[in-house]
Every structure is written in structure tokens, then in C-alpha cells.
GUTI-347377 format. One line per 4 residues: their letters; for each residue y negated, x negated, z negated of C-alpha. Coordinates in nm, 2 decimals, decimal comma, always signed. Layout:
N
A = Y/X/Z ~ ...
This chain:
643
XXXX = -1,10/-8,61/+0,64 ~ -1,19/-8,97/+0,59 ~ -1,54/-9,04/+0,47 ~ -1,73/-9,36/+0,55
XXXX = -1,44/-9,53/+0,72 ~ -1,72/-9,77/+0,73 ~ -1,76/-10,08/+0,91 ~ -1,73/-10,35/+0,66
XXXX = -1,93/-10,65/+0,77 ~ -1,59/-10,82/+0,77 ~ -1,24/-10,73/+0,88 ~ -0,91/-10,90/+0,82
XXXX = -0,66/-11,18/+0,89 ~ -0,86/-11,48/+0,99 ~ -0,75/-11,84/+1,05 ~ -0,95/-12,13/+0,91
XXXX = -1,13/-12,32/+1,18 ~ -1,37/-12,61/+1,17 ~ -1,49/-12,61/+1,53 ~ -1,87/-12,59/+1,56
XXXX = -2,08/-12,55/+1,87 ~ -2,36/-12,75/+1,72 ~ -2,41/-13,12/+1,78 ~ -2,35/-13,31/+1,45
XXXX = -2,69/-13,46/+1,50 ~ -2,85/-13,12/+1,44 ~ -2,97/-13,11/+1,08 ~ -3,29/-12,92/+1,07
XXXX = -3,43/-12,61/+1,24 ~ -3,62/-12,68/+1,56 ~ -3,88/-12,45/+1,70 ~ -3,76/-12,14/+1,87
XXXX = -3,86/-12,12/+2,24 ~ -4,00/-11,81/+2,40 ~ -3,69/-11,78/+2,63 ~ -3,47/-11,80/+2,32
XXXX = -3,66/-11,53/+2,15 ~ -3,64/-11,30/+2,46 ~ -3,26/-11,35/+2,49 ~ -3,22/-11,29/+2,11
XXXX = -3,42/-10,97/+2,12 ~ -3,23/-10,84/+2,42 ~ -2,90/-10,93/+2,25 ~ -2,99/-10,73/+1,94
XXXX = -3,07/-10,43/+2,16 ~ -2,74/-10,45/+2,34 ~ -2,56/-10,50/+2,01 ~ -2,71/-10,18/+1,87
XXXX = -2,57/-10,00/+2,18 ~ -2,22/-10,14/+2,11 ~ -2,23/-10,37/+2,42 ~ -2,10/-10,66/+2,22
XXXX = -1,97/-10,90/+2,49 ~ -2,31/-10,89/+2,67 ~ -2,49/-10,94/+2,34 ~ -2,27/-11,24/+2,26
XXXX = -2,37/-11,41/+2,58 ~ -2,74/-11,36/+2,51 ~ -2,71/-11,50/+2,16 ~ -2,53/-11,80/+2,31
XXXX = -2,81/-11,84/+2,56 ~ -3,07/-11,82/+2,28 ~ -2,88/-12,09/+2,08 ~ -2,84/-12,32/+2,39
XXXX = -3,22/-12,31/+2,45 ~ -3,30/-12,35/+2,07 ~ -2,99/-12,52/+1,90 ~ -3,12/-12,45/+1,55
XXXX = -3,20/-12,08/+1,60 ~ -3,06/-11,96/+1,26 ~ -3,11/-11,59/+1,33 ~ -2,92/-11,62/+1,66
XXXX = -2,63/-11,78/+1,48 ~ -2,63/-11,50/+1,22 ~ -2,64/-11,23/+1,50 ~ -2,36/-11,41/+1,69
XXXX = -2,14/-11,44/+1,39 ~ -2,19/-11,07/+1,31 ~ -2,12/-10,96/+1,66 ~ -1,80/-11,17/+1,67
XXXX = -1,69/-10,98/+1,36 ~ -1,75/-10,65/+1,54 ~ -1,53/-10,75/+1,83 ~ -1,25/-10,88/+1,60
XXXX = -1,29/-11,24/+1,70 ~ -1,29/-11,37/+1,34 ~ -1,22/-11,74/+1,43 ~ -1,55/-11,76/+1,61
XXXX = -1,73/-11,56/+1,34 ~ -1,63/-11,81/+1,08 ~ -1,72/-12,10/+1,32 ~ -2,07/-11,94/+1,38
XXXX = -2,14/-11,90/+1,01 ~ -2,03/-12,26/+0,93 ~ -2,25/-12,38/+1,21 ~ -2,54/-12,19/+1,06
XXXX = -2,47/-12,35/+0,72 ~ -2,47/-12,70/+0,88 ~ -2,83/-12,63/+0,97 ~ -2,93/-12,46/+0,65
XXXX = -2,68/-12,51/+0,37 ~ -2,85/-12,27/+0,13 ~ -2,84/-11,97/+0,37 ~ -2,71/-11,74/+0,10
XXXX = -2,58/-11,45/+0,31 ~ -2,37/-11,66/+0,53 ~ -2,20/-11,79/+0,22 ~ -2,15/-11,43/+0,11
XXXX = -2,01/-11,32/+0,45 ~ -1,77/-11,62/+0,45 ~ -1,65/-11,52/+0,11 ~ -1,58/-11,17/+0,23
XXXX = -1,39/-11,29/+0,54 ~ -1,16/-11,51/+0,33 ~ -1,12/-11,24/+0,06 ~ -1,01/-10,98/+0,31
XXXX = -0,76/-11,23/+0,47 ~ -0,63/-11,30/+0,12 ~ -0,74/-11,67/+0,12 ~ -0,84/-11,64/-0,24
XXXX = -0,94/-12,00/-0,32 ~ -1,18/-12,02/-0,02 ~ -1,32/-11,67/-0,10 ~ -1,38/-11,77/-0,46
XXXX = -1,56/-12,09/-0,35 ~ -1,80/-11,91/-0,12 ~ -1,87/-11,63/-0,36 ~ -1,94/-11,86/-0,65
XXXX = -2,16/-12,08/-0,42 ~ -2,35/-11,77/-0,31 ~ -2,41/-11,66/-0,67 ~ -2,54/-12,01/-0,77
XXXX = -2,81/-11,97/-0,50 ~ -2,88/-11,60/-0,54 ~ -3,00/-11,54/-0,89 ~ -3,11/-11,18/-0,84
XXXX = -2,90/-10,88/-0,94 ~ -2,92/-10,71/-0,61 ~ -2,66/-10,51/-0,43 ~ -2,50/-10,81/-0,26
XXXX = -2,48/-11,01/-0,58 ~ -2,30/-10,72/-0,74 ~ -2,06/-10,71/-0,45 ~ -1,99/-11,08/-0,49
XXXX = -1,92/-11,04/-0,86 ~ -1,70/-10,74/-0,79 ~ -1,50/-10,94/-0,54 ~ -1,46/-11,23/-0,79
XXXX = -1,31/-10,97/-1,03 ~ -1,09/-10,85/-0,75 ~ -0,97/-11,21/-0,69 ~ -0,87/-11,24/-1,05
XXXX = -0,69/-10,90/-1,03 ~ -0,51/-11,00/-0,71 ~ -0,38/-11,32/-0,85 ~ -0,24/-11,14/-1,16
XXXX = -0,09/-10,86/-0,95 ~ +0,08/-11,10/-0,71 ~ +0,22/-11,29/-1,00 ~ +0,35/-10,97/-1,16
XXXX = +0,46/-10,74/-0,88 ~ +0,59/-10,39/-0,95 ~ +0,97/-10,35/-0,89 ~ +0,93/-10,09/-0,61
XXXX = +0,98/-10,09/-0,24 ~ +0,78/-9,83/-0,04 ~ +1,01/-9,66/+0,22 ~ +0,87/-9,54/+0,55
XXXX = +0,94/-9,17/+0,59 ~ +1,07/-9,22/+0,94 ~ +1,01/-9,10/+1,29 ~ +1,03/-8,73/+1,19
XXXX = +0,70/-8,77/+0,99 ~ +0,54/-9,08/+1,13 ~ +0,43/-9,17/+1,49 ~ +0,22/-9,43/+1,67
XXXX = -0,08/-9,23/+1,56 ~ -0,23/-9,21/+1,21 ~ -0,04/-9,00/+0,95 ~ -0,19/-8,94/+0,61
XXXX = -0,27/-8,69/+0,34 ~ +0,07/-8,54/+0,26 ~ +0,08/-8,22/+0,06 ~ +0,34/-7,96/-0,04
XXXX = +0,38/-7,65/-0,27 ~ +0,56/-7,69/-0,60 ~ +0,90/-7,61/-0,45 ~ +0,85/-7,91/-0,21
XXXX = +1,03/-7,75/+0,08 ~ +0,75/-7,79/+0,34 ~ +0,55/-8,11/+0,37 ~ +0,21/-8,08/+0,54
XXXX = +0,03/-8,39/+0,67 ~ -0,28/-8,48/+0,86 ~ -0,23/-8,65/+1,19 ~ -0,52/-8,84/+1,36
XXXX = -0,50/-8,93/+1,73 ~ -0,66/-9,27/+1,79 ~ -0,74/-9,55/+1,55 ~ -0,93/-9,51/+1,23
XXXX = -1,26/-9,64/+1,38 ~ -1,28/-9,40/+1,67 ~ -1,62/-9,22/+1,66 ~ -1,46/-8,90/+1,79
XXXX = -1,12/-8,87/+1,64 ~ -0,89/-8,57/+1,67 ~ -0,73/-8,46/+1,35 ~ -0,50/-8,16/+1,30
XXXX = -0,27/-8,04/+1,02 ~ +0,11/-8,07/+1,09 ~ +0,41/-7,96/+0,89 ~ +0,78/-8,05/+0,84
XXXX = +1,06/-7,85/+0,68 ~ +1,32/-7,99/+0,44 ~ +1,65/-7,90/+0,60 ~ +1,97/-8,01/+0,42
XXXX = +1,79/-8,30/+0,26 ~ +1,62/-8,43/+0,58 ~ +1,27/-8,37/+0,70 ~ +1,24/-8,20/+1,04
XXXX = +1,02/-8,33/+1,32 ~ +0,65/-8,25/+1,25 ~ +0,50/-7,96/+1,43 ~ +0,13/-7,87/+1,48
XXXX = +0,03/-7,59/+1,24 ~ -0,17/-7,44/+1,52 ~ -0,45/-7,17/+1,51 ~ -0,62/-7,02/+1,33
XXXX = -0,63/-7,33/+1,11 ~ -0,64/-7,61/+1,38 ~ -0,92/-7,60/+1,64 ~ -1,06/-7,84/+1,89
XXXX = -1,26/-7,99/+1,60 ~ -1,12/-8,19/+1,31 ~ -0,90/-8,03/+1,04 ~ -0,71/-8,22/+0,77
XXXX = -0,72/-8,37/+0,42 ~ -0,60/-8,06/+0,24 ~ -0,41/-7,91/-0,06 ~ -0,15/-7,64/-0,09
XXXX = -0,14/-7,40/-0,39 ~ +0,16/-7,42/-0,61 ~ +0,30/-7,10/-0,48 ~ +0,24/-7,20/-0,12
XXXX = +0,02/-6,89/-0,05 ~ -0,31/-7,08/+0,00 ~ -0,41/-7,39/+0,19 ~ -0,75/-7,55/+0,10
XXXX = -0,84/-7,78/+0,39 ~ -1,13/-7,98/+0,54 ~ -1,28/-7,88/+0,87 ~ -1,57/-8,06/+1,04
XXXX = -1,83/-7,91/+1,28 ~ -1,66/-7,57/+1,25 ~ -1,88/-7,26/+1,32 ~ -1,99/-7,11/+0,99
XXXX = -1,99/-7,45/+0,81 ~ -2,27/-7,56/+0,57 ~ -2,25/-7,93/+0,64 ~ -2,08/-8,18/+0,88
XXXX = -1,75/-8,13/+0,69 ~ -1,67/-7,84/+0,45 ~ -1,38/-7,71/+0,25 ~ -1,21/-7,40/+0,38
XXXX = -0,93/-7,17/+0,26 ~ -0,66/-6,98/+0,45 ~ -0,41/-6,73/+0,29 ~ -0,05/-6,67/+0,38
XXXX = -0,03/-6,30/+0,46 ~ +0,32/-6,18/+0,55 ~ +0,41/-6,52/+0,70 ~ +0,09/-6,56/+0,90
XXXX = -0,21/-6,77/+0,80 ~ -0,53/-6,58/+0,78 ~ -0,86/-6,67/+0,96 ~ -1,00/-6,95/+0,75
XXXX = -1,29/-6,88/+0,52 ~ -1,56/-7,12/+0,42 ~ -1,57/-7,17/+0,04 ~ -1,95/-7,16/+0,06
XXXX = -2,18/-7,27/-0,22 ~ -2,16/-7,41/-0,48 ~ -1,85/-7,60/-0,34 ~ -2,00/-7,67/+0,00
XXXX = -2,34/-7,81/+0,07 ~ -2,53/-7,96/+0,36 ~ -2,37/-8,29/+0,25 ~ -2,01/-8,40/+0,31
XXXX = -1,73/-8,22/+0,12 ~ -1,37/-8,30/+0,18 ~ -1,02/-8,39/+0,05 ~ -0,96/-8,09/-0,19
XXXX = -0,68/-8,08/-0,45 ~ -0,61/-7,75/-0,62 ~ -0,46/-7,75/-0,97 ~ -0,12/-7,58/-1,01
XXXX = -0,28/-7,30/-1,21 ~ -0,52/-7,24/-0,92 ~ -0,82/-7,26/-1,15 ~ -0,96/-7,61/-1,08
XXXX = -1,05/-7,76/-0,75 ~ -1,10/-8,13/-0,72 ~ -1,27/-8,27/-0,41 ~ -1,47/-8,56/-0,27
XXXX = -1,84/-8,54/-0,19 ~ -2,14/-8,75/-0,12 ~ -2,38/-8,49/-0,26 ~ -2,67/-8,59/-0,48
XXXX = -2,60/-8,65/-0,85 ~ -2,31/-8,89/-0,80 ~ -2,27/-9,26/-0,88 ~ -2,29/-9,39/-0,53
XXXX = -2,10/-9,36/-0,20 ~ -1,85/-9,07/-0,23 ~ -1,75/-8,93/-0,57 ~ -1,48/-8,71/-0,71
XXXX = -1,60/-8,37/-0,84 ~ -1,43/-8,07/-0,99 ~ -1,51/-7,70/-0,99 ~ -1,36/-7,42/-1,21
XXXX = -1,28/-7,07/-1,08 ~ -1,42/-6,81/-1,31 ~ -1,47/-6,44/-1,31 ~ -1,75/-6,46/-1,06
XXXX = -1,59/-6,71/-0,83 ~ -1,63/-7,09/-0,82 ~ -1,86/-7,24/-1,08 ~ -2,10/-7,53/-1,01
XXXX = -1,90/-7,85/-0,95 ~ -1,91/-8,12/-1,22 ~ -1,89/-8,50/-1,14 ~ -1,58/-8,66/-1,30
XXXX = -1,81/-8,92/-1,45 ~ -1,84/-9,30/-1,46 ~ -1,48/-9,34/-1,59 ~ -1,36/-9,23/-1,25
XXXX = -1,65/-9,28/-1,01 ~ -1,82/-9,61/-0,92 ~ -2,11/-9,72/-0,70 ~ -1,87/-9,74/-0,41
XXXX = -1,63/-9,48/-0,26 ~ -1,38/-9,28/-0,46 ~ -1,17/-9,05/-0,24 ~ -0,84/-8,85/-0,20
XXXX = -0,80/-8,70/-0,55 ~ -0,46/-8,55/-0,63 ~ -0,42/-8,36/-0,95 ~ -0,05/-8,34/-1,04
XXXX = +0,11/-8,00/-1,12 ~ +0,10/-8,11/-1,48 ~ -0,28/-8,06/-1,46 ~ -0,35/-8,37/-1,66
XXXX = -0,26/-8,66/-1,43 ~ -0,50/-8,77/-1,16 ~ -0,42/-9,01/-0,88 ~ -0,70/-9,12/-0,65
XXXX = -0,82/-9,39/-0,41 ~ -1,11/-9,62/-0,50 ~ -1,31/-9,91/-0,34 ~ -1,51/-9,97/-0,66
XXXX = -1,25/-10,04/-0,94 ~ -1,08/-10,39/-0,94 ~ -0,81/-10,39/-0,67 ~ -0,62/-10,56/-0,40
XXXX = -0,81/-10,47/-0,08 ~ -1,02/-10,22/+0,10 ~ -0,91/-9,92/-0,10 ~ -0,65/-9,90/-0,38
XXXX = -0,46/-9,63/-0,56 ~ -0,53/-9,55/-0,93 ~ -0,40/-9,32/-1,21 ~ -0,60/-9,16/-1,49
XXXX = -0,49/-8,92/-1,76 ~ -0,68/-8,63/-1,91 ~ -0,75/-8,69/-2,28 ~ -0,75/-8,44/-2,56
XXXX = -1,13/-8,40/-2,53 ~ -1,10/-8,34/-2,15 ~ -1,24/-8,68/-2,07 ~ -1,05/-8,92/-1,84
XXXX = -0,87/-9,24/-1,94 ~ -0,98/-9,57/-1,79 ~ -0,82/-9,57/-1,44 ~ -0,52/-9,80/-1,40
XXXX = -0,45/-9,98/-1,07 ~ -0,10/-9,89/-0,95 ~ -0,04/-10,26/-0,87 ~ +0,13/-10,46/-0,60
XXXX = +0,31/-10,38/-0,36 ~ +0,20/-10,02/-0,39 ~ -0,15/-10,15/-0,32 ~ -0,21/-10,40/-0,05
XXXX = -0,50/-10,58/+0,12 ~ -0,54/-10,28/+0,35 ~ -0,61/-9,91/+0,30 ~ -0,38/-9,74/+0,05
XXXX = -0,47/-9,37/+0,02 ~ -0,40/-9,02/-0,08 ~ -0,10/-9,04/-0,30 ~ +0,08/-8,72/-0,42
XXXX = +0,36/-8,71/-0,67 ~ +0,66/-8,47/-0,69 ~ +0,68/-8,21/-0,96 ~ +0,93/-8,42/-1,16
XXXX = +0,66/-8,69/-1,19 ~ +0,89/-8,96/-1,04 ~ +0,86/-8,97/-0,66 ~ +0,54/-9,07/-0,49
XXXX = +0,42/-9,02/-0,13 ~ +0,12/-9,20/+0,01 ~ -0,03/-9,35/+0,33 ~ -0,09/-9,72/+0,40
XXXX = -0,19/-9,92/+0,70 ~ -0,07/-10,26/+0,58 ~ +0,31/-10,24/+0,55 ~ +0,54/-10,41/+0,80
XXXX = +0,75/-10,10/+0,86 ~ +0,46/-9,90/+1,01 ~ +0,51/-9,70/+1,33 ~ +0,14/-9,76/+1,40
XXXX = -0,16/-9,76/+1,17 ~ -0,15/-9,53/+0,88 ~ +0,20/-9,41/+0,80 ~ +0,34/-9,20/+0,51
XXXX = +0,57/-9,38/+0,26 ~ +0,77/-9,28/-0,05 ~ +0,89/-9,47/-0,35 ~ +1,00/-9,42/-0,71
XXXX = +0,72/-9,46/-0,96 ~ +0,76/-9,69/-1,26 ~ +0,78/-9,51/-1,60 ~ +0,42/-9,59/-1,70
XXXX = +0,28/-9,44/-1,37 ~ +0,46/-9,11/-1,39 ~ +0,32/-8,77/-1,45 ~ +0,48/-8,51/-1,68
XXXX = +0,78/-8,32/-1,54 ~ +0,69/-7,97/-1,41 ~ +0,94/-7,69/-1,33 ~ +0,87/-7,35/-1,19
XXXX = +0,98/-6,99/-1,20 ~ +1,06/-6,82/-0,87 ~ +1,07/-6,44/-0,91 ~ +1,17/-6,15/-0,70
XXXX = +0,99/-5,83/-0,79 ~ +1,15/-5,49/-0,69 ~ +1,13/-5,13/-0,76 ~ +1,39/-5,06/-1,04
XXXX = +1,52/-4,75/-0,87 ~ +1,50/-4,83/-0,49 ~ +1,54/-5,21/-0,52 ~ +1,28/-5,24/-0,25
XXXX = +1,04/-5,55/-0,28 ~ +0,70/-5,49/-0,44 ~ +0,37/-5,67/-0,43 ~ +0,25/-5,73/-0,79
XXXX = +0,00/-5,93/-1,00 ~ +0,16/-6,22/-1,18 ~ +0,00/-6,39/-1,48 ~ +0,14/-6,70/-1,65
XXXX = -0,03/-6,78/-1,98 ~ +0,03/-7,11/-2,17 ~ +0,04/-7,05/-2,55 ~ -0,16/-7,36/-2,62
XXXX = -0,48/-7,19/-2,49 ~ -0,51/-7,39/-2,17 ~ -0,59/-7,22/-1,84 ~ -0,36/-6,95/-1,72
XXXX = -0,20/-6,92/-1,37 ~ -0,27/-6,62/-1,16 ~ -0,07/-6,54/-0,85 ~ +0,10/-6,25/-0,68
XXXX = +0,44/-6,13/-0,55 ~ +0,44/-6,12/-0,18 ~ +0,48/-5,76/-0,05 ~ +0,72/-5,86/+0,23
XXXX = +0,99/-5,99/+0,00 ~ +0,86/-5,95/-0,35 ~ +0,87/-6,32/-0,42 ~ +0,63/-6,53/-0,64
XXXX = +0,63/-6,88/-0,77 ~ +0,45/-7,02/-1,07 ~ +0,45/-7,37/-1,23 ~ +0,60/-7,44/-1,58
XXXX = +0,49/-7,77/-1,74 ~ +0,76/-7,93/-1,95 ~ +0,58/-7,95/-2,28 ~ +0,43/-7,60/-2,29
XXXX = +0,54/-7,24/-2,39 ~ +0,44/-6,96/-2,16 ~ +0,40/-6,58/-2,16 ~ +0,47/-6,42/-1,82
XXXX = +0,35/-6,07/-1,74 ~ +0,39/-5,89/-1,41 ~ +0,21/-5,56/-1,34 ~ +0,15/-5,32/-1,06
XXXX = -0,05/-5,00/-1,06 ~ +0,18/-4,70/-1,12 ~ +0,44/-4,91/-1,29 ~ +0,51/-5,04/-1,64
XXXX = +0,44/-5,41/-1,67 ~ +0,71/-5,67/-1,72 ~ +0,71/-5,93/-1,99 ~ +0,90/-6,27/-2,02
XXXX = +0,89/-6,59/-2,22 ~ +0,95/-6,95/-2,13 ~ +1,00/-7,21/-2,41 ~ +0,98/-7,52/-2,19
XXXX = +1,00/-7,79/-2,46 ~ +1,35/-7,66/-2,55 ~ +1,47/-7,65/-2,18 ~ +1,70/-7,94/-2,10
XXXX = +1,77/-7,87/-1,73 ~ +1,56/-7,98/-1,44 ~ +1,66/-7,68/-1,24 ~ +1,38/-7,42/-1,17
XXXX = +1,41/-7,07/-1,30 ~ +1,50/-6,77/-1,08 ~ +1,45/-6,42/-1,21 ~ +1,48/-6,07/-1,07
XXXX = +1,22/-5,83/-1,20 ~ +1,28/-5,46/-1,17 ~ +0,96/-5,27/-1,24 ~ +1,00/-4,92/-1,38
XXXX = +0,77/-4,65/-1,25 ~ +0,53/-4,51/-1,51 ~ +0,73/-4,22/-1,64 ~ +0,81/-4,05/-1,97
XXXX = +1,09/-4,22/-2,16 ~ +1,06/-4,56/-1,99 ~ +1,05/-4,87/-2,22 ~ +0,91/-5,22/-2,21
XXXX = +1,03/-5,51/-2,43 ~ +0,73/-5,71/-2,54 ~ +0,89/-6,05/-2,53 ~ +0,58/-6,24/-2,62
XXXX = +0,51/-6,07/-2,96 ~ +0,61/-6,31/-3,23 ~ +0,65/-6,30/-3,61 ~ +0,77/-6,56/-3,86
XXXX = +1,12/-6,51/-4,00 ~ +1,13/-6,22/-4,25 ~ +0,75/-6,17/-4,21 ~ +0,54/-5,91/-4,02
XXXX = +0,21/-6,10/-3,97 ~ +0,15/-6,14/-3,60 ~ +0,15/-6,50/-3,48 ~ -0,14/-6,62/-3,27
XXXX = +0,09/-6,67/-2,97 ~ +0,11/-6,29/-2,94 ~ -0,25/-6,24/-2,84 ~ -0,20/-6,26/-2,46
XXXX = +0,08/-6,01/-2,46 ~ -0,10/-5,76/-2,69 ~ -0,42/-5,79/-2,47 ~ -0,20/-5,71/-2,17
XXXX = -0,09/-5,39/-2,36 ~ -0,45/-5,31/-2,44 ~ -0,54/-5,35/-2,07 ~ -0,24/-5,13/-1,97
XXXX = -0,35/-4,85/-2,21 ~ -0,72/-4,88/-2,09 ~ -0,61/-4,85/-1,73 ~ -0,38/-4,56/-1,79
XXXX = -0,58/-4,32/-2,03 ~ -0,33/-4,04/-1,98 ~ -0,05/-4,24/-2,14 ~ +0,07/-4,20/-2,51
XXXX = +0,31/-4,46/-2,64 ~ +0,54/-4,53/-2,93 ~ +0,56/-4,88/-3,07 ~ +0,91/-4,96/-3,21
XXXX = +1,03/-5,26/-3,41 ~ +1,39/-5,39/-3,41 ~ +1,58/-5,66/-3,60 ~ +1,92/-5,83/-3,59
XXXX = +2,18/-5,74/-3,85 ~ +2,11/-6,03/-4,08 ~ +2,02/-5,89/-4,42 ~ +2,04/-5,53/-4,55
XXXX = +1,99/-5,23/-4,33 ~ +1,72/-5,11/-4,57 ~ +1,52/-5,43/-4,56 ~ +1,55/-5,45/-4,19
XXXX = +1,42/-5,10/-4,16 ~ +1,11/-5,19/-4,37 ~ +1,05/-5,52/-4,18 ~ +1,07/-5,36/-3,84
XXXX = +0,84/-5,07/-3,95 ~ +0,58/-5,32/-4,08 ~ +0,60/-5,52/-3,76 ~ +0,55/-5,22/-3,53
XXXX = +0,26/-5,11/-3,76 ~ +0,09/-5,46/-3,70 ~ +0,10/-5,40/-3,33 ~ -0,03/-5,05/-3,37
XXXX = -0,32/-5,17/-3,58 ~ -0,41/-5,45/-3,33 ~ -0,44/-5,19/-3,06 ~ -0,66/-4,97/-3,27
XXXX = -0,88/-5,26/-3,35 ~ -0,92/-5,33/-2,98 ~ -1,04/-4,97/-2,92 ~ -0,73/-4,78/-2,83
XXXX = -0,74/-4,43/-2,99 ~ -0,50/-4,37/-3,28 ~ -0,40/-4,04/-3,11 ~ -0,24/-4,23/-2,82
XXXX = -0,02/-4,46/-3,03 ~ +0,26/-4,41/-3,29 ~ +0,49/-4,66/-3,45 ~ +0,84/-4,67/-3,59
XXXX = +1,09/-4,92/-3,72 ~ +1,46/-4,89/-3,62 ~ +1,58/-5,20/-3,81 ~ +1,92/-5,31/-3,69
XXXX = +2,04/-4,97/-3,57 ~ +1,96/-5,01/-3,19 ~ +2,10/-5,35/-3,08 ~ +2,08/-5,45/-2,71
XXXX = +2,31/-5,76/-2,74 ~ +2,59/-5,90/-2,95 ~ +2,48/-5,99/-3,30 ~ +2,76/-6,24/-3,34
XXXX = +2,57/-6,51/-3,14 ~ +2,22/-6,65/-3,20 ~ +2,13/-6,57/-2,84 ~ +2,23/-6,21/-2,89
XXXX = +2,05/-6,18/-3,23 ~ +1,73/-6,33/-3,07 ~ +1,74/-6,05/-2,81 ~ +1,78/-5,79/-3,08
XXXX = +1,48/-5,91/-3,27 ~ +1,22/-5,74/-3,05 ~ +0,92/-5,52/-3,02 ~ +0,91/-5,24/-2,76
XXXX = +0,69/-4,97/-2,64 ~ +0,80/-4,64/-2,49 ~ +0,60/-4,39/-2,29 ~ +0,63/-4,06/-2,47
XXX = +0,35/-3,84/-2,32 ~ +0,16/-3,85/-1,99 ~ -0,12/-3,60/-2,01
């Protein structure tokens, strides 16, 4: 949803005119006749009702009867702006100034008109003249100063354009209506968009969520997502979870909402979207909440709100998902938010690169796109404008970036290739504007014996201590999908009640390919004699002290033992064949003992655990290769008793 698609007192694309309806002899304000005042008051009333043409005629009447009626000129100019007749708006303001040259706000409005039509020299002149007369630090003065900063930025941006060409995504995605807010899961096979029927200023728009499938490298014709997500009210401005199982979206005036617009969630259940659920407090309030962006680990929800506690207009907020649900949202702070509107946050799957739209940071036009990076202390870097021609004099919004960090998709209403209004475009990002590369693992979980698909819990834990990703394998086909950021190492565990859990390891810094991983996971039923390789238990070479990266795996084993109190296990250590058999036996025994002692420290009874070292006597791969030797260096547990 679009918040405050506010009437700016000025719109765009004006032509300089010098015609004035005043006689050149008029130089001072005359008295205002009673008939002029009556016509003026009636005109203001009609203007407030949106009856602009009738109001214009009444303001003209007031001026004709009292040629120096300054307020009538001001109202006439303002009403011309509302109708889009900018030539006459400029003329009316200039006529007013010919009566009263120090009428400050006419100077400010003329500065705005010329700024938005990119007549920068004229805009600069009127803003500076206004500031010479207006010595207060009020809201309008701050706006004039901000626009002078924008003028400086625009001149530099136009002199140093980015070497990119936004490409319209074509008639499969775009129509004569308004298309914006693209989104997709991390596999990027389905693009979801918001489509708005009618122009952006309609007071009663109709917005729905649509989707398009990627078929042999081409996007299919968009289709309405339909119920239960779309209704007769407005739905849009949304985010898809990395695995594609969840859609967070905005819905306005929907039964069960807390405010005018709220954030809702729907879940993919066996190929059907569930009845949407309101996220409730503390995400939603009686204020306006919209434009969600869920992090790829599913733990952080970024969104836009005009709730109290912000810096002005709409701000970007973030909420963390904890053990008891969503925590109280936190404002992203003054590095990101300004006194004007910040909207359309998009957190890249790398979970550290934020793209958003802003009216308050120095830019090209009505709303520009920016990038900010998460710092080591979790603060955000100073936002960087993406530059021209990505940003234009119009509205440039809601950019998302592919998982490889290179390709951007965004909506703009100011490019010549538009099918009508806002369209979705794509382009290749310059190096300095890219996010980190993100891959993913797609898994297929099955019963080891029957090979039938299983639903299961999936946990992907970064070894650097950052937030883990929780997802699940779909019961219909056993599939799951989880993101893998290029500079991190991960522990993957998959578990299901009545089965032994599965363990895997992803060393992403040492992966050279861009191809995602595909794994088949055969879960063994919980039976005597079944084994699990603990692939995320680590030791230094020739040492038996557990490395800190082993914690998540060992805690999973503690959880397994706690949830299955009838199980007794044997921990076994294994090595490759480098070194003597005797030394390998001692090393493997000490390593299995370390795991045993960890479990005991965490409250698992000694009577339920034993340990043994087999050294190099039970290889599972060829010791003649490094890959084979790495597989042989392992720690396992085996179920030996089920009481």
C-alpha cells in the first residue's frame, strides 16, 4: 500500500510563462470589496469540495472586482495547481508578486514548481529569495533548504550518471494500470506484484496481488492471486518468505484489522493459501502499518508505519520474532528515517543490505531509492542515493534485488518506456550498490525405508552466532528451501518426531559455484542400531578439544535425548588413516569422550550415554583422497537401547 501519496502543493512539468492578468499599473493592494469577499469565500468552499473549475471562476470574479486581492490570487494559483494547469498557476503567483514582491510563500511555491519541473536555476533563485525574506526556521524554510540541497545533488547526479539502462519488464508484467511492489522467494521462480487500478491519486483505488511464473526464462502473463488473499478491499505491498511458504502483505479496511491498513500473513498449506491472519499487536496498531519485508531467516520483519515515536511522516521499523512471538518494533533511527516519508523497505536475503525509498534524504525528485548496510554494531550506514538514471524526478519505489546481489527490480512512473503510470523495470546494479551473494539449499525429506515424503522441522544455524533460519519440509512432497549467505558457515539439522535427526554442514566461503545445493535427506526411524553422523562437531587437527562451532549440533543432540528419555546411545569417534593406528585410537576415544562430557554437563544422565573410539578401523570413504579422509574423520552416535 502507498502511504500519503500526498498532494504536493506542486506537481510537475511546467512551462515558463510571463502573462499576467493584472494591469501593469497595479502596484499596491486596493481595498477588497464586499462582493469580492463573498465570491472569494464561496470559492474556498467549493475548492474544499473538490469543485475546482467553479472555484476558479469565483476567484477570478473576486479579482476582477478587487484587482489587488492578494488572497484571491493565492487561492487561484493553488486551485490551478490542483487541476494541473501549471502555466496559469505560475502566472497567478507572479501576478501576486507584482502586487506584493515580498509575499514569501508565493516565492516558495514558485521554487517548488520549477524544482519539480527540473528547471533548477529558476528553482534555486526562488528558494534563495524566499530564504532571504523568511528568517525563521519553520517547516517551510526547512523544506526550501532541503530542496536547495536536492538541486545541488541533482546537478552532480546528472553530470555523473550511472552506466545503467532500466528495462521495462514488458506486457506480461506491466499494463496501462499501476504495477509496483515486486517480490519473490529466494528461488525467484514466481514474481508477485501489486496492481492498482486507476491512477495514483484516486481516493478509492483497487489494489490486488498478482503473480507471474518464470517459464523457460520468460515471465508468464500476470494472474490475480485471488481469494482468500485478495478481497473487494485493497491488498498489496507485501513480502514472500525465502522458502515461499509465507506471504506477509498489507490489507486495508479488512474485517479484523486494528487500523486503516494492517500487515497480515497467509501460509501455503499443500498448495493452497490459508485464510489470512492479522499479525496483531505489537506489529499492528490503530495507526498505518504497511509494506512488510521479511528477512531470509524469517526472524526480522521490516515495515513502514506512521505510529508515534518516529521522526516524522512514515518511518521504517523492524520487529524481531522471539520465543513468544513478535517483539516490540524498533525504529531504524535517524540514519534511515527523516522528517518526511521513508517507505518500501527491502532487506536483501544477505540480511545486511537494506534498500528503501525516501522523500527526506537528498535526491532527484518526489521519492528516491537508497541503499544502507548493516554495520558490525548493528547500526546502519549513511544511506546512499542510487543515482541517476535509477532515480528520476518522479516516484521511484520499492526496489528488490536478486539473491546474487546483481539484478534489481523496481517501479517508476517517470520513464519513457512505461505502459502507463507505475511500471516494473529491471537493471544490473553497479558493483558499489550490490548486496552479498546468497545461495540456498533445496532439500527433499523422505522416510529412509519407504522413500515417501515427510514433513519435518528444518533449522539452519550460522556458525558466526547470527540468527538462525527455521523452516519446514512440506508434507506433500517433503521439500524445503533455506538461504545460504556466501560468507558464512552453516549447520543444518532436520528432525521429526519418531525419527533420528539429520545433520549437514555448508562451508559457503569455500564454495566457488553459484549453483544452489540440492540434497536428499532420508530420515531413519528411531530404532536400535540406527546411526547419525554429527557433521557439525569439530576438532582441531590432532586435538580433542571441542571447537565452539560444535555447540549448535551438540545442543540438538541434548534436545533429542531430552525428548526421547527411553533412548540410550553410544558416542563413537573415527579418524582417517593418517598417523599410527594406536594414536588414532587414542585421539578418537578422547574426542568421543569430549562429546559424552558435554552431554553430561547439559543434564543428560551418564547411564544413558557411553563412548568409544574406533580410530581408523571403520572408514566410510576412500582414504586416498582428501574428500574421503574428511568424511572418515567423524563423530557418530548410535541407538543401542530403547527402554
